[in-house]
C-alpha positions as CSV (number, residue, x, y, z in Angstrom):
1,M,5.2,58.9,-81.3
2,L,6.7,55.5,-81.4
3,V,8.1,55.8,-78.3
4,H,5.7,57.3,-76.7
5,L,3.5,54.3,-77.5
6,L,6.6,52.2,-76.2
7,L,6.3,53.9,-72.7
8,F,2.8,53.2,-72.4
9,A,3.4,49.6,-73.2
10,K,5.6,49.0,-70.6
11,V,3.5,51.0,-67.6
12,F,0.5,49.0,-68.6
13,G,3.2,46.0,-68.6
14,V,4.3,46.9,-64.8
15,V,0.8,47.9,-63.5
16,F,-0.1,43.7,-64.9
17,S,3.1,42.2,-63.2
18,Q,3.2,44.1,-60.0
19,A,-0.2,43.3,-59.3
20,S,0.4,39.3,-60.7
21,T,3.3,39.8,-57.8
22,Y,0.9,40.8,-55.3
23,L,-1.6,37.7,-56.1
24,R,1.3,35.3,-55.7
25,S,2.2,36.8,-53.0
26,F,-1.1,36.9,-51.4
27,I,-0.9,32.9,-52.1
28,S,2.2,32.2,-50.7
29,S,1.4,34.6,-47.5
30,S,-1.8,32.4,-46.8
31,I,-0.1,29.1,-47.1
32,H,2.8,30.3,-44.9
33,R,0.0,31.3,-41.8
34,R,-0.6,27.7,-41.7
35,T,2.2,26.2,-41.7
36,Y,4.5,29.0,-40.0
37,S,5.5,28.0,-36.3
38,P,7.9,30.0,-34.7
39,G,9.5,27.5,-32.1
40,S,10.5,27.8,-28.5
41,N,13.2,29.8,-28.9
42,P,13.4,31.7,-32.7
43,K,16.3,33.0,-34.5
44,N,16.2,36.8,-35.0
45,I,16.2,38.8,-38.1
46,V,16.4,42.5,-36.9
47,V,15.5,45.1,-38.7
48,V,16.4,48.6,-37.7
49,G,13.8,51.3,-39.3
50,A,10.4,50.9,-40.7
51,S,10.0,53.7,-43.2
52,F,9.2,52.5,-46.6
53,A,12.0,50.2,-47.1
54,G,11.9,48.6,-43.4
55,Y,8.1,48.6,-43.2
56,N,8.4,46.7,-46.6
57,A,11.2,44.5,-45.5
58,T,9.6,43.6,-42.5
59,R,6.1,42.8,-44.4
60,C,7.7,40.3,-47.2
61,L,10.0,38.4,-44.4
62,V,7.3,38.3,-41.9
63,N,5.0,36.1,-44.7
64,S,7.9,34.4,-46.1
65,I,10.5,33.2,-43.6
66,P,11.1,29.6,-42.1
67,S,9.7,28.3,-38.8
68,G,12.4,28.8,-36.2
69,Y,12.6,32.6,-37.1
70,R,11.3,35.5,-36.2
71,V,11.8,39.2,-37.2
72,I,12.1,41.6,-34.9
73,I,11.4,45.6,-36.2
74,I,12.9,48.4,-33.6
75,E,11.7,52.0,-34.7
76,K,11.6,55.0,-33.3
77,N,9.0,56.9,-34.6
78,S,5.3,56.1,-33.2
79,H,3.8,56.2,-36.3
80,F,4.6,55.9,-40.3
81,Q,5.5,59.4,-41.6
82,F,4.0,59.9,-44.6
83,T,6.4,62.1,-46.0
84,W,4.7,63.1,-49.5
85,V,2.2,64.8,-48.1
86,L,4.7,67.2,-45.8
87,P,5.1,69.9,-47.8
88,R,1.4,70.0,-48.4
89,F,0.4,69.8,-44.7
90,S,3.4,72.4,-44.2
91,V,1.3,75.4,-45.8
92,V,-2.8,73.9,-45.3
93,E,-3.7,73.1,-42.0
94,G,-6.8,70.7,-41.1
95,H,-4.9,67.4,-42.1
96,D,-1.9,67.0,-40.0
97,K,-3.3,63.6,-38.6
98,K,-3.0,62.3,-41.9
99,A,0.5,62.3,-42.6
100,F,0.9,60.0,-39.3
101,I,0.0,56.1,-39.9
102,P,-0.6,53.7,-37.4
103,Y,2.0,50.9,-37.4
104,G,1.3,47.2,-37.2
105,P,-2.3,46.3,-40.2
106,F,0.4,46.9,-43.4
107,L,2.2,43.6,-42.2
108,R,-0.7,40.6,-41.5
109,A,2.0,38.8,-39.8
110,P,1.2,35.4,-38.2
111,P,1.4,34.8,-34.6
112,G,4.8,34.6,-33.2
113,S,6.5,36.0,-36.4
114,H,7.7,39.3,-34.9
115,L,8.1,41.6,-32.2
116,W,7.8,45.4,-32.4
117,I,9.9,47.7,-30.3
118,K,9.6,51.3,-30.2
119,D,13.2,52.2,-29.4
120,T,16.4,53.9,-30.6
121,V,19.3,51.8,-31.7
122,E,22.2,52.5,-30.4
123,E,25.0,50.3,-31.4
124,I,25.4,47.2,-33.6
125,I,28.1,44.8,-32.4
126,P,28.7,42.3,-35.6
127,S,29.9,39.4,-34.2
128,E,34.0,38.7,-34.5
129,D,34.3,37.1,-37.7
130,G,31.3,39.4,-38.7
131,S,29.8,36.1,-41.0
132,S,27.5,34.7,-37.8
133,G,25.2,37.8,-37.4
134,G,25.8,39.6,-34.2
135,K,24.1,42.0,-31.2
136,I,22.1,44.8,-31.0
137,R,22.1,47.7,-28.4
138,V,19.0,50.1,-28.0
139,S,18.3,53.1,-25.9
140,S,16.6,50.9,-23.1
141,G,20.1,48.9,-22.6
142,E,18.3,45.8,-24.0
143,T,20.2,43.8,-26.4
144,F,18.9,41.6,-28.7
145,D,21.0,38.9,-30.7
146,F,20.8,38.9,-34.6
147,E,21.2,36.3,-37.0
148,Y,20.6,38.6,-40.0
149,L,20.2,42.3,-40.0
150,V,18.6,44.9,-42.7
151,L,19.7,48.4,-41.8
152,A,16.7,50.7,-43.2
153,T,17.6,54.0,-41.6
154,G,16.6,56.6,-43.8
155,S,18.0,60.0,-43.8
156,S,17.5,63.3,-41.8
157,A,16.5,66.5,-42.6
158,A,13.8,69.2,-41.8
159,L,10.6,70.1,-42.8
160,P,9.0,69.8,-45.5
161,S,11.0,66.7,-46.6
162,R,11.4,65.2,-43.2
163,V,9.2,65.5,-39.6
164,G,12.5,65.3,-37.8
165,Q,10.0,64.1,-34.3
166,E,9.5,61.0,-33.1
167,D,5.9,61.1,-31.6
168,K,3.1,61.8,-33.6
169,T,2.0,64.8,-31.6
170,A,5.4,66.7,-31.6
171,G,4.9,66.0,-35.3
172,I,1.8,67.7,-35.4
173,Q,2.9,70.9,-33.7
174,A,6.0,70.6,-36.1
175,L,3.7,70.8,-39.1
176,H,1.8,73.5,-37.3
177,D,5.0,76.0,-36.7
178,Q,5.9,75.8,-40.0
179,R,2.3,77.0,-41.4
180,E,2.9,79.8,-38.8
181,K,6.2,80.8,-40.1
182,I,4.9,80.6,-43.5
183,A,1.5,82.6,-43.0
184,G,3.3,85.2,-40.6
185,S,6.0,86.5,-43.5
186,Q,5.7,87.9,-46.8
187,D,9.2,87.1,-48.8
188,I,9.2,83.5,-48.4
189,V,12.4,81.7,-49.9
190,V,12.6,78.7,-50.5
191,I,16.3,77.0,-51.5
192,G,16.1,73.7,-53.9
193,G,13.9,72.7,-56.2
194,G,13.8,68.7,-55.8
195,P,10.2,67.6,-55.4
196,A,9.9,69.1,-52.1
197,G,11.0,72.3,-53.0
198,V,8.7,72.9,-55.7
199,E,5.4,71.6,-54.1
200,L,6.2,73.8,-50.9
201,A,6.9,76.5,-53.5
202,A,3.8,76.0,-55.6
203,D,1.7,75.3,-52.8
204,A,2.8,78.8,-50.5
205,K,1.9,80.6,-54.0
206,G,-1.5,78.6,-54.2
207,Q,-2.0,79.5,-50.2
208,F,-1.1,83.1,-50.1
209,P,-1.1,84.5,-54.2
210,D,-0.3,88.0,-52.5
211,K,3.3,86.8,-50.8
212,N,6.4,86.5,-52.8
213,V,8.0,83.4,-53.2
214,T,11.2,82.5,-54.2
215,L,12.4,79.3,-55.4
216,I,16.0,78.8,-55.8
217,H,17.9,75.6,-57.7
218,S,21.2,74.9,-58.1
219,R,20.8,73.1,-61.9
220,K,19.5,75.2,-64.6
221,T,16.3,72.4,-64.7
222,L,14.2,71.7,-61.8
223,L,14.6,68.8,-60.2
224,H,17.8,66.1,-60.1
225,E,19.1,64.4,-63.0
226,G,17.2,61.4,-63.2
227,F,14.2,63.2,-64.4
228,G,14.1,65.0,-68.1
229,I,13.2,68.3,-69.9
230,K,9.7,67.7,-70.5
231,I,9.0,67.1,-66.4
232,H,10.8,70.7,-66.0
233,N,9.1,72.4,-68.6
234,T,6.0,71.6,-67.2
235,L,6.5,72.6,-63.6
236,S,8.2,75.7,-64.0
237,K,5.5,77.0,-66.4
238,A,3.3,75.8,-63.6
239,L,5.3,77.9,-61.2
240,L,5.3,80.9,-63.1
241,E,1.9,80.7,-63.7
242,L,1.1,81.1,-60.1
243,G,3.6,83.9,-60.1
244,V,6.6,82.0,-58.2
245,N,9.8,83.8,-58.5
246,L,12.3,81.4,-60.5
247,V,15.9,81.2,-60.0
248,L,17.9,78.2,-61.6
249,G,21.3,77.7,-61.9
250,E,22.3,79.4,-58.6
251,K,24.1,78.1,-55.3
252,P,24.1,81.1,-53.2
253,I,25.1,80.5,-49.1
254,V,22.6,80.1,-47.3
255,P,22.9,81.7,-44.0
256,T,22.1,78.8,-41.1
257,D,20.4,81.0,-38.4
258,Q,18.7,84.2,-39.7
259,T,15.4,84.5,-39.5
260,I,15.3,87.9,-41.8
261,G,17.7,88.6,-44.6
262,D,18.9,88.6,-48.3
263,I,20.3,85.5,-50.4
264,E,23.1,86.8,-52.7
265,L,23.0,86.1,-56.3
266,S,24.9,86.4,-59.0
267,D,23.1,89.5,-60.3
268,D,20.5,90.4,-57.6
269,L,19.6,90.0,-54.0
270,V,16.5,88.3,-52.7
271,H,14.9,89.4,-49.9
272,F,13.5,86.7,-47.1
273,D,11.3,86.6,-43.9
274,C,10.7,83.3,-44.4
275,L,13.8,81.2,-45.6
276,I,12.9,77.0,-46.5
277,K,15.3,74.9,-47.1
278,C,14.6,71.6,-48.9
279,V,18.2,70.5,-49.6
280,G,21.1,68.2,-47.4
281,Q,19.6,65.1,-47.0
282,K,21.8,63.5,-44.9
283,P,21.7,59.4,-44.6
284,N,21.4,58.2,-41.1
285,T,24.6,55.7,-41.5
286,A,26.0,56.5,-37.9
287,L,25.4,52.9,-36.9
288,V,27.4,51.6,-39.5
289,K,30.7,52.6,-37.9
290,F,31.9,49.3,-37.5
291,A,32.2,48.7,-41.9
292,A,35.2,49.7,-43.7
293,S,35.9,53.2,-45.3
294,S,35.0,51.4,-48.6
295,A,31.5,50.3,-47.6
296,F,30.7,54.1,-48.2
297,S,30.2,56.2,-51.0
298,K,31.5,60.2,-51.4
299,S,28.2,61.2,-50.3
300,G,28.1,59.0,-47.1
301,H,25.7,56.4,-48.3
302,I,26.3,52.9,-47.8
303,R,27.6,50.9,-50.7
304,I,25.5,48.0,-51.7
305,K,26.3,44.5,-53.5
306,P,23.9,43.8,-56.4
307,S,22.6,41.8,-53.7
308,L,21.7,44.4,-51.0
309,Q,24.5,43.5,-48.6
310,I,26.4,46.2,-47.3
311,A,29.8,46.2,-49.7
312,D,31.8,44.8,-47.0
313,D,32.3,41.1,-47.4
314,K,33.7,40.4,-43.5
315,Y,29.7,41.0,-43.1
316,P,27.5,38.8,-45.3
317,R,24.3,39.0,-42.8
318,I,23.9,42.9,-43.1
319,Y,21.7,44.3,-45.8
320,A,20.7,47.8,-45.8
321,A,18.0,49.2,-48.2
322,G,16.2,52.7,-49.1
323,D,17.8,56.1,-48.6
324,V,20.6,55.1,-46.7
325,I,22.3,53.2,-49.6
326,D,23.7,54.2,-53.0
327,A,21.8,52.7,-55.2
328,G,21.1,55.2,-58.4
329,N,19.6,58.6,-58.7
330,I,15.8,57.4,-57.6
331,K,15.0,58.0,-54.3
332,N,11.6,57.8,-53.3
333,G,8.9,55.1,-51.3
334,R,8.2,53.4,-54.4
335,S,12.2,52.5,-54.9
336,A,12.9,51.9,-51.2
337,M,10.0,49.4,-50.7
338,Q,11.2,47.5,-53.5
339,Q,15.0,47.1,-52.1
340,G,13.4,46.5,-49.1
341,Q,11.4,43.2,-51.2
342,V,14.7,42.4,-52.9
343,V,16.3,42.1,-49.4
344,A,13.6,40.0,-47.4
345,Q,13.8,37.3,-50.5
346,N,17.7,37.5,-50.0
347,I,17.8,37.2,-46.2
348,V,15.0,34.1,-46.6
349,R,17.3,32.4,-49.5
350,A,20.5,33.1,-47.3
351,I,18.5,30.8,-44.7
352,R,17.5,28.3,-47.5
353,G,21.2,28.2,-48.4
354,K,20.0,29.5,-52.1
355,S,22.0,31.8,-54.6
356,Q,21.3,35.4,-53.8
357,I,19.6,37.9,-56.4
358,E,20.5,41.3,-57.5
359,Y,18.6,44.1,-57.3
360,Q,18.8,46.4,-60.2
361,Q,17.0,49.9,-59.8
362,K,14.2,49.5,-63.0
363,W,13.3,53.0,-64.5
364,W,9.7,52.3,-63.0
365,E,10.5,52.7,-59.5
366,G,11.1,56.6,-61.0
367,L,7.2,57.2,-61.5
368,T,6.3,60.2,-60.0
369,K,3.1,62.6,-58.9
370,L,4.1,65.8,-57.9
371,T,1.8,68.5,-57.4
372,M,1.9,71.9,-59.6
373,G,-0.6,73.9,-56.8
374,L,-3.2,73.5,-54.6
375,T,-5.2,71.4,-57.7
376,K,-2.7,70.9,-59.6
377,S,-1.1,67.6,-60.5
378,V,1.3,66.1,-63.1
379,A,1.9,62.4,-63.2
380,Y,5.4,61.7,-65.0
381,A,7.1,58.4,-66.2
382,S,10.6,58.0,-68.0
383,D,12.3,54.6,-69.5
384,G,15.4,56.8,-70.3
385,R,14.2,57.2,-74.0
386,A,10.0,59.1,-73.9
387,E,9.0,61.4,-71.1
388,W,5.4,60.8,-70.3
389,V,3.8,63.9,-68.8
390,I,0.2,63.7,-67.7
391,P,-1.6,66.6,-66.6
392,T,-4.1,65.6,-63.6
393,K,-6.0,67.2,-60.5
394,S,-4.7,66.7,-56.6
395,K,-7.3,66.9,-53.6
396,I,-6.1,68.5,-50.9
397,D,-4.9,65.9,-48.6
398,L,-3.7,64.5,-51.5
399,D,-3.7,60.4,-51.5
400,C,-3.6,60.1,-48.2
401,P,-6.7,57.9,-48.2
402,G,-4.9,55.2,-50.5
403,V,-1.8,55.1,-48.8
404,W,-3.3,54.2,-45.5
405,K,-5.5,51.4,-46.8
406,F,-2.8,50.3,-48.6
407,L,-0.4,50.0,-45.1
408,G,-3.7,48.2,-43.8
409,A,-5.2,51.5,-42.1
410,T,-8.7,52.7,-41.5
411,P,-8.7,55.8,-43.1
412,F,-8.0,58.2,-40.4
413,V,-8.5,56.1,-37.2
414,D,-5.7,55.7,-34.9
415,P,-6.3,53.6,-32.0
416,D,-3.8,55.1,-30.2
417,E,-5.7,58.0,-30.0
418,E,-9.1,56.2,-29.3
419,K,-7.1,54.3,-26.2
420,E,-6.2,58.2,-25.0
421,D,-10.2,59.0,-25.4
422,N,-10.9,56.4,-23.2
C-alpha cells in the first residue's frame, strides 16, 4: 500500500514540476520574443523531422536561440501525424482528418526565427573535420549550411503504427483502405501485442463482434519489457472478455505477401483472411551513413551520448532524439518530446559555451493510456517498484481535441482545406 501511495505522490510531483517548467518556459519565451533578432545572415540550426521529438525541439529552439541564429525545419509530411489514434481510426470511420494536425501554431515563434521546408533530406554532408557543422541536401536539389543538426527522423512501419504516407489525402485513403480490409474479412490475425496491436485487436472485436480476431505475441506477457504484470493482467482480461483469441509466447513465421492463409503455431493453425502486422518498426537511419559503425546499436538505432549528441566524437554538433535513437525501453511521444527539449537546451548551451546537460530516461515518461475496446481504456504508471493501473472511459476520437489544442491548432480546423475550398 505504501509503495502505491508513494507512486501517487510521485505522479502528483511530476504534474507540478511540468506545470512549473511550462510556466518558466512561457515567461522566458515572452522575454525572448522581445529581444531576439535573426540578423542579416543568421547561422542555421537544422532539424530533420517534425514529429514529437523534432517538433518540440524546434519549439524550444525558436523560443531560446541567441540572436544571429535561426532554425530550419525540414519535414516531408504535410501534417503532424497523430499516431496514437491510428489503431482506432483503422477500424472506426468518420474521424480520419483528426489524425492530421496542421503544422505551425505549436511553435509560437518570433519573426525570423525559423524557416519551414516541406521536403525530404537526401544527404547530410558534415564538414571535413566534423566539428564545424556541414551541409544538408534536399530532394529539390537545394542545400543548406548548418552549425548544428538535429536528427529526429523517427521510425518506419505500416498501419496501424504509422501512416506510411506523406500527404494528408493519401494518409486518409490509407486509413480508409485499412478499414475496408478489416470490414471485408472474417478471420483477423494481429501479429504483435504491443500498444498498437492490443488496441487494434480490441477495437476490431468491439466494432465487429461476429468476426474472429486473434492476437499473437512473442512474449508471455503483453506489451514490451518496460511494462509490468498488472497492466498485462488488465489488458489480457479485457481482450478475453471481448472475445479476442489471445496467443502468447509464440513467434510464428509470418507470410510476407499472402492475403489468405494459415499461421502455424506450436500446436495449432490459425486461419486468416486479414493479416495485420504490428511488429518490426525500423529506425530511419539511412541519412547517418557518415557516422562510424560504433554509433549504431544492434537494433540499428543511433547510439547517443548522455547529452544526446550522436556517439561519434567526430561530430559534436549533431544531435538525435525520438524513435531513431537507442535510449532505453520507453519509446513514446512523451519521451520523444522530453528528448527534444534536452537537445534544444544543449544546443543553446553549446552556442553560449556552457557545459552539456545529461538526458536520463525517467519513469514518468512511460505514463501511458491504452484503449481496451471502443469505450474503455486504462491509465498506467510504474516507477519500477509499484504499478498504478486505473480503468477509465474513452471517447471514439480519443484525445484528439486536447492534442490539437496542445499543438496550438483549433480542433478540427485545417487552414490548408480552407484554402482549397476558396
